[in-house]
Structure formats: C-alpha cells, structure tokens
N, C-alpha and C positions, 0 to 999 in steps of 0.2 A: 362473197365479195363485200368487204366492209368499206362503205363510202363515208362513214360517220367522221373519220379523221381527215378526209380530203376536202380541200377548200379551193374555190375559184376566187380570185382577187380581181376586182375591177381595175382595168388599165394595165394588167399584167397578163402575159401569155402563160399558158401552162396551168398546172394544178399543183397545189402545195399541201404538205402534210401539217396538220395542226399539232404543235408541240405544247403550247401553253396559252392560256387565256388571261389577259390582263384587263384592268378596268378601262384603259385607254387604247386598247388594240390587241393584236394577236402576235404571238411568236410562231413563225411558220418556217418549215424546212423546205428548201428547194429540192425536188425529187431527183434532179439531174446532178447537181453539184454537192448536195448534202449539207449545204451551208444553212445555218439558222439565221433568221433576220426578223426584226420587229417591224410590223406594219401598223401604223397608226389608224385608228378608226376615224380620225378627222380627215384623212387623206384618201382612204380606200373603203370600199364596200366589200363585204365578205359573203360568200354564198356556199354553205356546206352542200356537197353533192347529194347527200342523202335527203336533203329537203326539197330537191328539184323534182317536179312532176311534169308530165307531158299531157296536154289536153287530148282527150278522145271524144267521140261523139256523146257518150253517156257520162263519163266521169274523168278522172285523171289516172295516169299510170306512172309509178315511180321510175325514176331514171335507172335504178338498179335493174328493173324488169326489162327495160329497153336494152341495156347493156347485155343482159343475159340472152335476149333474143338475138342480138347481133353476134354474140359469141357462139351461140348454138348453130347459127347459120354461116359461120365463118368459112367453112370449106366449100359449101355449095353456092354461097352468095357473099363474096368478099366485099368489104366496104368500098364505096366509090371514092374517088379522089374529090377533095373539096373544091378543086378547080374545074370539075366537070360541069356540064351545063345544068341549069336549074331544073330542067325537066328530068334529066338523069338522076339527080340527087333526090328529087321528090318521088320518082318511081322506085328508087331503091328503098327509101324510108317507108313507102307504102307497103312494100313486101316485108319489112321488119315489123311495122306496127300498122296493120291495115286499117284499123279504126281511128287513126289519129285525126284530129279536127283540122282540116286544111285551112279554115278561116282564122284559127287562133295560133297555129304553130307555123311560124314563119321560116323561110329558107335559111335565114341567119341562125335560127335555133337549131335546125337540122344539121347545118354545117358544124356548129359548135359541139353537138352531140357526137358526130362522127370524129371530129378532131380530138375530143376528150377520150373517146373510146380508143382511138389509135395511140394516143399518148400513154394511156394506162396499160394497154395491151403490149406495146413495145417495151415497157419497163417491167413486164411480167407481174403486174398488179391485178390482172384479171386472169384467172386460170381455171382449168376444167374442174379442179377440186372444189373451188369456191362455188361454181355453178351447181355441181352435184350435191354439195352440202346444203345449198339453198333449196334444191328440189326435195331432198330428203326431209328437211325441216317442214316444208309445206305439206308433204305426204303425212307426216306424223301429226300435224295440226288437224288435217282433215279427218284422219282416222280417230282422233280423240274426241271429235264432235259427235 
C-alpha cells in the first residue's frame, strides 16, 4: 500500500492524489471525480498520509501499519461507524492497536483514521496484495539482517 502519493487537505473532506508539486501549492486529483485542481499553499495545509504516525506507549506507529492491522482484521473485526459512541470507537481502536497512547491519541484522530481507511478501502486502494507484499518485504529485510 503506497501512501506516499496520497494527501489530506485541511478544510477538505476525503483524500487526494498528488499529481504535481509547485512552489506555491500542489496539483491534486480528486479520487472520486478524477478532476485535477490546484490547491494554494497560502489557503490550505497538506499532510501526506505516509508522514502520519500514531502515538503508542513506547514510540510511534506509521499510519500504514494501522491500516494493515485494520485490513487484516476486516473479516473478524469490521470497522465501527464513526457515529458510534466514543466508548465503542475507543474499544475498537484498542483491538486494532492495543498499545496506542490514550492520552495523546484523541477520539477525533481515531475517527479520522477509520474514515480514511473506509474511504481508501471502498475505492479499492487498499488490497490484500498490498498487505501481502508489505509482509514479504518485511520478512526479506529481517532475513537479510
């Protein structure tokens, strides 16, 4: 799963695909409509999804790892609705990432992660091949050490 070309834009819902980088902003593609649009860096803040990490008790965990965990448990533990009670959402996320830091990861962060996962999964941007490829890469890295 390649999150390096996916960007969250402040003030805009959804996730966009990075097309081109300009000195005064970014050209992004809407994943639903396929339309390309310029977003000025004066008006918007951009967050590449591959730069996002979730606080845990000891360190941080990349968003990609959290998405993989959600995907791997999709059949046995489907994502909760973001309209569910805060206790249900926190209980679900604790099963996905048991060591997450409850003091620094807020309910709004958890909702955003679930919303982003559902957004990407519904558009087939997260697939079993991606997760298996990541797992194989990790095994190869461990074996070479």
